[in-house]
FIRO-375047 format. One record per residue (C-alpha): residue number from 1; x, y, z. Coordinates in nm, 2 decimals, m for minus. Example, Ala and Ser with C-alpha at 12.3 -4.5 7.8 and 13.67 -1.06 7.14 Angstrom:
// FIRO-375047
> nr | xx | yy | zz
> 1 | 1.23 | m0.45 | 0.78
> 2 | 1.37 | m0.11 | 0.71
// end
This chain:
// FIRO-375047
> nr | xx | yy | zz
> 1 | m0.28 | m2.17 | m0.32
> 2 | 0.08 | m2.14 | m0.07
> 3 | 0.20 | m1.81 | m0.05
> 4 | 0.53 | m1.70 | 0.00
> 5 | 0.63 | m1.39 | 0.15
> 6 | 0.84 | m1.20 | 0.39
> 7 | 0.57 | m0.94 | 0.48
> 8 | 0.34 | m1.12 | 0.69
> 9 | 0.00 | m0.99 | 0.78
> 10 | 0.02 | m0.63 | 1.05
> 11 | 0.08 | m0.67 | 1.36
> 12 | m0.25 | m0.59 | 1.55
> 13 | m0.19 | m0.31 | 1.71
> 14 | m0.19 | m0.25 | 2.07
> 15 | m0.55 | m0.17 | 2.26
> 16 | m0.41 | 0.04 | 2.51
> 17 | m0.27 | 0.33 | 2.24
> 18 | m0.58 | 0.32 | 2.02
> 19 | m0.76 | 0.39 | 2.37
> 20 | m0.50 | 0.67 | 2.49
> 21 | m0.55 | 0.84 | 2.17
> 22 | m0.93 | 0.81 | 2.17
> 23 | m1.00 | 0.94 | 2.48
> 24 | m0.77 | 1.23 | 2.43
> 25 | m0.92 | 1.37 | 2.14
> 26 | m1.24 | 1.27 | 2.31
> 27 | m1.12 | 1.53 | 2.59
> 28 | m1.03 | 1.76 | 2.38
> 29 | m1.36 | 1.82 | 2.19
> 30 | m1.54 | 1.79 | 2.50
> 31 | m1.31 | 2.04 | 2.67
> 32 | m1.36 | 2.27 | 2.40
> 33 | m1.73 | 2.27 | 2.38
> 34 | m1.74 | 2.28 | 2.79
> 35 | m1.50 | 2.60 | 2.73
> 36 | m1.76 | 2.74 | 2.45
> 37 | m2.07 | 2.68 | 2.65
> 38 | m1.93 | 2.85 | 3.02
> 39 | m1.80 | 3.14 | 2.79
> 40 | m2.13 | 3.22 | 2.60
> 41 | m2.35 | 3.05 | 2.81
> 42 | m2.33 | 3.16 | 3.13
> 43 | m2.25 | 3.48 | 3.33
> 44 | m1.88 | 3.36 | 3.44
> 45 | m1.73 | 3.59 | 3.13
> 46 | m1.92 | 3.87 | 3.23
> 47 | m1.79 | 3.81 | 3.64
> 48 | m1.42 | 3.77 | 3.51
> 49 | m1.41 | 4.04 | 3.30
> 50 | m1.32 | 4.40 | 3.46
> 51 | m1.62 | 4.64 | 3.46
> 52 | m1.63 | 5.01 | 3.49
> 53 | m1.36 | 5.29 | 3.43
> 54 | m1.08 | 5.05 | 3.33
> 55 | m0.72 | 5.10 | 3.39
> 56 | m0.45 | 5.03 | 3.08
> 57 | m0.36 | 4.71 | 3.30
> 58 | m0.74 | 4.58 | 3.34
> 59 | m0.78 | 4.65 | 2.99
> 60 | m0.51 | 4.45 | 2.88
> 61 | m0.67 | 4.18 | 3.13
> 62 | m0.96 | 4.18 | 2.95
> 63 | m0.85 | 4.19 | 2.61
> 64 | m0.64 | 3.87 | 2.71
> 65 | m0.96 | 3.69 | 2.85
> 66 | m1.17 | 3.75 | 2.55
> 67 | m0.95 | 3.62 | 2.34
> 68 | m0.85 | 3.30 | 2.55
> 69 | m1.28 | 3.29 | 2.58
> 70 | m1.26 | 3.30 | 2.18
> 71 | m1.00 | 3.12 | 2.07
> 72 | m0.93 | 2.82 | 2.32
> 73 | m1.28 | 2.64 | 2.29
> 74 | m1.23 | 2.65 | 1.91
> 75 | m0.86 | 2.54 | 1.95
> 76 | m0.96 | 2.24 | 2.20
> 77 | m1.18 | 2.13 | 1.95
> 78 | m0.99 | 2.16 | 1.63
> 79 | m0.71 | 1.94 | 1.75
> 80 | m0.91 | 1.70 | 1.98
> 81 | m1.10 | 1.67 | 1.58
> 82 | m0.78 | 1.64 | 1.41
> 83 | m0.63 | 1.36 | 1.63
> 84 | m0.95 | 1.11 | 1.63
> 85 | m0.96 | 1.16 | 1.19
> 86 | m0.60 | 1.07 | 1.22
> 87 | m0.63 | 0.76 | 1.44
> 88 | m0.94 | 0.69 | 1.21
> 89 | m0.77 | 0.71 | 0.89
> 90 | m0.48 | 0.49 | 1.07
> 91 | m0.72 | 0.24 | 1.15
> 92 | m0.87 | 0.23 | 0.79
> 93 | m0.51 | 0.18 | 0.65
> 94 | m0.42 | m0.14 | 0.82
> 95 | m0.74 | m0.28 | 0.76
> 96 | m0.73 | m0.22 | 0.42
> 97 | m0.37 | m0.30 | 0.36
> 98 | m0.36 | m0.64 | 0.12
> 99 | m0.09 | m0.72 | m0.13
> 100 | m0.17 | m0.81 | m0.51
> 101 | m0.05 | m1.19 | m0.45
> 102 | m0.31 | m1.16 | m0.10
> 103 | m0.58 | m1.07 | m0.37
> 104 | m0.55 | m1.34 | m0.56
> 105 | m0.49 | m1.57 | m0.35
> 106 | m0.87 | m1.69 | m0.29
> 107 | m0.88 | m1.73 | m0.68
> 108 | m0.60 | m1.91 | m0.81
> 109 | m0.59 | m2.30 | m0.85
> 110 | m0.47 | m2.52 | m0.54
> 111 | m0.16 | m2.61 | m0.73
> 112 | m0.01 | m2.29 | m0.76
> 113 | 0.23 | m2.14 | m0.52
> 114 | 0.30 | m1.76 | m0.53
> 115 | 0.59 | m1.55 | m0.40
> 116 | 0.63 | m1.19 | m0.37
> 117 | 0.92 | m0.99 | m0.33
> 118 | 1.18 | m1.26 | m0.43
> 119 | 1.55 | m1.14 | m0.46
> 120 | 1.80 | m1.25 | m0.72
> 121 | 2.14 | m1.29 | m0.67
> 122 | 2.21 | m1.00 | m0.82
> 123 | 1.98 | m0.81 | m0.64
> 124 | 1.68 | m0.72 | m0.80
> 125 | 1.34 | m0.80 | m0.67
> 126 | 1.09 | m0.96 | m0.85
> 127 | 0.75 | m0.83 | m0.69
> 128 | 0.57 | m1.16 | m0.80
> 129 | 0.60 | m1.53 | m0.91
> 130 | 0.32 | m1.79 | m1.01
> 131 | 0.45 | m2.11 | m1.01
> 132 | 0.23 | m2.41 | m1.11
> 133 | 0.25 | m2.70 | m1.42
> 134 | 0.27 | m2.42 | m1.66
> 135 | 0.63 | m2.32 | m1.51
> 136 | 0.64 | m1.97 | m1.36
> 137 | 0.49 | m1.67 | m1.42
> 138 | 0.68 | m1.31 | m1.34
> 139 | 0.39 | m1.07 | m1.25
> 140 | 0.46 | m0.69 | m1.21
> 141 | 0.21 | m0.38 | m1.20
> 142 | 0.11 | m0.12 | m1.43
> 143 | 0.26 | 0.23 | m1.27
> 144 | m0.07 | 0.47 | m1.15
> 145 | m0.20 | 0.63 | m1.45
> 146 | m0.26 | 0.94 | m1.30
> 147 | 0.07 | 1.01 | m1.27
> 148 | 0.20 | 0.82 | m1.60
> 149 | 0.19 | 0.87 | m1.96
> 150 | 0.27 | 0.70 | m2.29
> 151 | 0.46 | 0.95 | m2.57
> 152 | 0.51 | 0.71 | m2.86
> 153 | 0.70 | 0.41 | m2.69
> 154 | 0.86 | 0.61 | m2.45
> 155 | 0.70 | 0.60 | m2.07
> 156 | 0.68 | 0.91 | m1.85
> 157 | 0.59 | 0.98 | m1.52
> 158 | 0.48 | 1.32 | m1.35
> 159 | 0.75 | 1.43 | m1.09
> 160 | 0.73 | 1.76 | m0.88
> 161 | 0.98 | 1.90 | m1.14
> 162 | 0.77 | 1.74 | m1.43
> 163 | 0.73 | 1.45 | m1.65
> 164 | 1.05 | 1.24 | m1.62
> 165 | 1.12 | 0.90 | m1.87
> 166 | 1.08 | 0.55 | m1.68
> 167 | 1.13 | 0.22 | m1.85
> 168 | 0.86 | 0.06 | m1.98
> 169 | 0.69 | m0.18 | m1.76
> 170 | 0.60 | m0.46 | m2.03
> 171 | 0.98 | m0.45 | m2.08
> 172 | 1.09 | m0.49 | m1.78
> 173 | 0.82 | m0.79 | m1.68
> 174 | 0.99 | m0.94 | m1.99
> 175 | 1.30 | m0.91 | m1.90
> 176 | 1.24 | m1.03 | m1.54
> 177 | 1.13 | m1.38 | m1.67
> 178 | 1.45 | m1.43 | m1.89
> 179 | 1.64 | m1.34 | m1.53
> 180 | 1.41 | m1.60 | m1.33
> 181 | 1.46 | m1.87 | m1.64
> 182 | 1.82 | m1.82 | m1.62
> 183 | 1.81 | m1.79 | m1.21
> 184 | 1.64 | m2.13 | m1.25
> 185 | 1.82 | m2.30 | m1.50
> 186 | 2.07 | m2.48 | m1.24
> 187 | 2.37 | m2.66 | m1.34
> 188 | 2.25 | m2.97 | m1.18
> 189 | 1.87 | m2.93 | m1.38
> 190 | 1.87 | m3.12 | m1.71
> 191 | 1.55 | m2.88 | m1.81
> 192 | 1.47 | m2.52 | m1.84
> 193 | 1.14 | m2.39 | m1.68
> 194 | 0.89 | m2.21 | m1.88
> 195 | 0.86 | m1.87 | m1.80
> 196 | 0.58 | m1.58 | m1.88
> 197 | 0.57 | m1.19 | m1.83
> 198 | 0.25 | m1.04 | m1.73
> 199 | 0.16 | m0.69 | m1.63
> 200 | m0.13 | m0.63 | m1.39
> 201 | m0.32 | m0.31 | m1.48
> 202 | m0.67 | m0.20 | m1.37
> 203 | m0.98 | m0.23 | m1.60
> 204 | m0.99 | 0.17 | m1.71
> 205 | m0.59 | 0.12 | m1.85
> 206 | m0.59 | 0.09 | m2.24
> 207 | m0.25 | m0.11 | m2.30
> 208 | m0.14 | m0.30 | m2.59
> 209 | 0.05 | m0.61 | m2.53
> 210 | 0.36 | m0.72 | m2.67
> 211 | 0.48 | m1.06 | m2.79
> 212 | 0.66 | m1.15 | m2.42
> 213 | 0.41 | m0.98 | m2.24
> 214 | 0.06 | m1.01 | m2.09
> 215 | m0.16 | m0.74 | m2.00
> 216 | m0.44 | m0.84 | m1.73
> 217 | m0.65 | m0.75 | m1.47
> 218 | m0.63 | m0.88 | m1.12
> 219 | m0.98 | m1.06 | m1.24
> 220 | m0.81 | m1.22 | m1.52
> 221 | m0.48 | m1.44 | m1.41
> 222 | m0.70 | m1.75 | m1.28
> 223 | m0.83 | m1.74 | m1.65
> 224 | m0.48 | m1.67 | m1.81
> 225 | m0.35 | m1.91 | m1.63
> 226 | m0.62 | m2.21 | m1.73
> 227 | m0.52 | m2.11 | m2.10
> 228 | m0.11 | m2.19 | m2.03
> 229 | 0.00 | m2.54 | m2.18
> 230 | 0.14 | m2.77 | m1.86
> 231 | 0.52 | m2.82 | m1.92
> 232 | 0.50 | m3.19 | m1.96
> 233 | 0.91 | m3.17 | m1.80
> 234 | 0.82 | m2.99 | m1.48
> 235 | 0.75 | m3.27 | m1.26
> 236 | 0.56 | m3.22 | m0.97
> 237 | 0.92 | m3.31 | m0.79
> 238 | 1.11 | m3.05 | m0.99
> 239 | 0.81 | m2.81 | m0.90
> 240 | 0.89 | m2.83 | m0.52
> 241 | 1.24 | m2.76 | m0.61
> 242 | 1.18 | m2.49 | m0.79
> 243 | 0.95 | m2.38 | m0.51
> 244 | 1.19 | m2.43 | m0.19
> 245 | 1.47 | m2.24 | m0.45
> 246 | 1.24 | m1.93 | m0.43
> 247 | 1.17 | m1.98 | m0.07
> 248 | 1.55 | m1.96 | m0.02
> 249 | 1.55 | m1.64 | m0.20
> 250 | 1.25 | m1.44 | m0.07
> 251 | 1.37 | m1.56 | 0.33
> 252 | 1.68 | m1.52 | 0.31
> 253 | 1.66 | m1.18 | 0.18
// end
């Protein structure tokens, strides 16, 4: 499967900053543990603290030294551990970042071309398109179920100010499919491209498909493609022309 996208794989992070960040975090943790050892497992603290009958200045100095002995080791360990944890989290995010089209790449037929973030002439962006012998499929992802709800025929999303209305993703995908069909209908073309709309949702989300939009899990997309009839008027050369138009829209955005 061919993938057309402006978002390439994330560039490999230079090894230098990773090594430096790791060393800084490790040094802070080791320094904190060393300070704790010197303060509480050796007589060093007793040698530093003033003894005998103390004057006000000596008492203040002793309090500062004692506070530093208690706070500094914990602070060093906490800061170092935090830096290492953030570094590990950032590396995991970079390693696991994968678009929907990239997830589909291995399972789609070889004669299917996928495109992501296709910008139409009116400025609207289509998240995903699949082009094949069947025509074109417009793909959108359902919003996360954890922050959305359906009240009758109305969709709402949870915000910091409460629930706010949003556009029905099935209706939006259907309208996108109609826009794509008109966009691909060049004046010099004597055929129309069949367009389909589908919303990708997780298996635990219960949504009812509409007359113009299918509801699929990402695993069901290949079977959905297979179930679509081939468009006889969409020859290989015509598909190549459509793919070229889509490529120009993606790369020229």
